[in-house]
C-alpha positions in Angstrom: 80.0 83.3 44.9 81.3 83.8 48.8 84.8 85.3 49.2 87.0 82.8 50.5 87.8 82.4 54.3 91.1 83.9 55.3 90.7 83.3 58.7 88.7 80.4 60.4 88.7 80.1 64.3 86.5 77.3 65.9 86.2 76.9 69.6 89.4 78.8 70.2 90.1 79.4 73.8 93.0 80.5 76.1 93.5 79.8 79.8 96.5 80.9 81.8 97.7 79.5 85.1 98.7 81.9 87.8 99.8 79.8 90.5 97.0 77.5 91.4 94.4 80.0 89.9 93.2 79.5 86.2 92.5 82.8 84.4 90.2 82.1 81.4 91.4 85.0 78.9 89.3 83.6 76.1 86.4 81.2 76.3 85.6 79.2 73.2 85.3 81.7 70.2 84.1 81.0 66.7 85.2 83.6 64.0 85.3 83.7 60.4 86.8 86.4 58.4 86.6 86.6 54.6 88.9 88.1 52.1 88.6 91.9 51.8 86.8 92.5 55.0 87.5 95.3 57.2 86.7 94.2 60.7 87.3 95.3 64.2 87.4 93.3 67.4 86.6 95.7 70.0 86.1 95.4 73.8 87.4 96.8 77.1 90.9 96.0 78.5 90.9 92.4 79.7 88.0 91.4 77.1 90.4 88.9 75.3 90.7 90.9 71.9 94.6 91.3 72.0 94.9 87.5 73.2 92.5 86.5 70.1 94.9 88.4 67.7 97.9 86.9 69.0 96.3 83.5 68.5 95.3 84.2 65.0 98.7 85.4 64.1 100.4 82.3 65.9 102.3 84.6 68.4 100.2 82.6 71.0 98.8 79.1 71.0 95.3 78.4 72.1 94.4 76.1 75.0 91.5 74.7 73.0 90.1 74.8 69.3 91.8 75.3 66.1 92.8 78.2 63.5 93.0 78.1 60.0 94.8 80.9 58.3 94.8 81.2 54.3 93.7 77.5 54.3 96.4 76.1 56.4 96.0 74.6 59.8 98.2 76.5 62.2 98.6 73.8 64.8 100.1 71.4 62.3 103.1 73.7 61.7 106.6 73.6 63.4 107.9 76.9 65.0 109.9 77.4 61.8 107.0 76.8 59.3 105.1 79.1 61.5 107.7 81.8 61.4 107.8 81.6 57.5 104.1 81.4 57.2 103.7 84.8 59.5 106.4 86.3 57.0 104.7 85.4 53.8 101.1 85.7 54.8 100.5 88.5 57.6 101.3 92.0 57.9 101.2 93.5 61.4 100.8 96.9 62.6 101.6 97.9 66.1 100.4 100.6 68.3 104.1 101.4 69.0 105.0 101.4 65.5 107.9 99.0 66.0 110.2 100.5 63.4 113.8 99.8 63.2 115.4 103.2 64.4 118.8 102.6 62.6 117.2 101.8 59.2 115.6 104.5 56.8 112.0 104.6 56.0 112.7 102.7 52.9 114.7 99.9 54.5 112.2 99.5 57.3 109.6 98.9 54.4 111.7 96.8 52.2 113.0 94.3 55.0 110.2 91.7 54.8 110.7 91.7 51.0 114.7 91.1 51.7 113.7 88.1 54.0 111.4 86.9 51.0 114.3 87.0 48.5 112.7 89.6 46.3 115.3 91.0 43.7 116.7 94.6 44.5 115.0 96.3 41.5 111.6 94.6 42.4 112.1 95.8 46.2 112.8 99.4 45.2 109.8 99.5 42.8 107.4 98.1 45.5 108.9 100.5 48.0 108.3 103.6 46.0 104.9 102.5 44.8 103.6 101.8 48.5 105.2 105.1 49.7 103.2 107.1 47.2 100.0 105.3 48.3 100.6 106.1 51.9 101.4 109.8 51.1 105.2 109.6 51.9 106.7 110.0 48.4 110.0 111.7 49.2 110.5 110.3 52.7 112.3 107.3 51.6 115.5 108.3 52.9 114.4 109.8 56.4 114.8 107.9 59.6 111.9 107.2 61.9 112.9 109.7 64.5 112.8 112.5 61.5 108.9 111.6 61.3 105.8 112.6 63.2 103.9 109.9 64.9 101.3 109.8 62.2 104.1 109.5 59.5 105.7 106.7 61.5 102.6 104.6 61.5 102.2 105.3 57.8 105.5 103.7 57.3 104.4 100.8 59.5 101.2 100.4 57.4 103.3 100.4 54.3 105.8 97.9 55.7 102.6 95.6 56.5 101.2 95.9 53.0 104.2 95.8 50.6 104.4 92.1 50.4 100.7 91.7 49.5 99.8 89.7 52.7 96.5 87.6 53.0 95.8 89.5 56.2 96.7 92.6 58.1 96.4 92.4 61.7 96.5 95.8 63.5 96.7 95.7 67.4 95.5 99.4 68.5 97.0 101.2 65.6 95.7 104.7 66.7 96.5 104.4 70.3 99.5 106.8 70.4 97.9 109.3 67.7 95.6 112.2 68.2 92.2 111.8 67.2 92.5 113.8 63.6 95.5 111.8 62.7 94.2 108.5 63.8 91.0 109.3 61.8 92.9 110.1 58.7 94.9 107.0 58.9 91.7 104.8 59.3 90.5 106.5 56.1 93.6 105.8 54.3 93.4 102.1 55.3 89.9 101.9 54.2 90.8 103.4 50.8 93.5 100.6 50.4 91.1 98.1 51.7 88.6 98.9 49.0 90.9 99.5 46.2 93.3 96.7 46.8 90.8 94.0 48.5 93.2 93.6 51.4 91.9 92.1 54.5 92.1 94.1 57.8 91.6 92.9 61.3 91.9 95.4 64.1 92.0 95.0 67.9 90.7 98.2 69.5 88.9 99.9 72.1 88.8 103.2 69.9 85.1 104.1 69.2 86.5 105.7 65.8 87.8 102.4 64.6 84.5 100.6 65.5 82.6 103.4 63.5 84.9 103.2 60.4 84.9 99.5 60.3 82.5 97.5 58.1 82.3 94.7 60.4 82.4 95.0 64.4 83.0 91.9 66.7 82.7 92.9 70.4 84.2 90.8 73.1 83.4 90.8 76.7 85.0 88.6 79.4 86.6 86.6 76.8 83.3 85.8 74.9 81.9 87.1 71.6 79.0 89.5 72.8 78.1 90.6 69.3 79.0 90.3 65.6 77.5 92.8 63.2 78.0 93.9 59.7 77.5 97.5 58.9 76.3 99.2 55.7 
């Protein structure tokens, strides 16, 4: 049986107006992502990959086409519903980590669970478990500034995964890391993907991420140039 679709984009486009000039950031794009996939959307700057991720996440709205995420039509949601939906179904990993500096590692990770009303005991157990899985056991009480860049990105990955979202969206997650650290983090995410069946979608121009992904979608000038599964 085919795995269920967690992302379904049909004819999705994005046009920006700059004065009287229209900029086509994304031409009509079709994309289907099934549960458990480990997919990279690649392309040079200006290819449309970040625009596509922002539309998929509901952070931006398409000029045309439609997006379904976890079976829900995103255009049918109010802003409040969309915000709640992102909280409950999407995990985000950013290139700048986006950790809250005044919160400890544990507090950064459990924040989304707090928003979802998870009990203190369950929050604590989940945080300890995910810290162990990302190799940061013992770092719960540290602050982001006390960690290396690679460790901060591990915290960001743990935060994205702790609530068990339908999909994890990662925008250039290795951009601020050296190649060895970035490669180790990709291997860790692939292990978590295979062990837990979590769905990852990366936006990248990093050749290493392209090589480690199991599916590669290449964009050029806002269009899908290629879409290939790798063994």
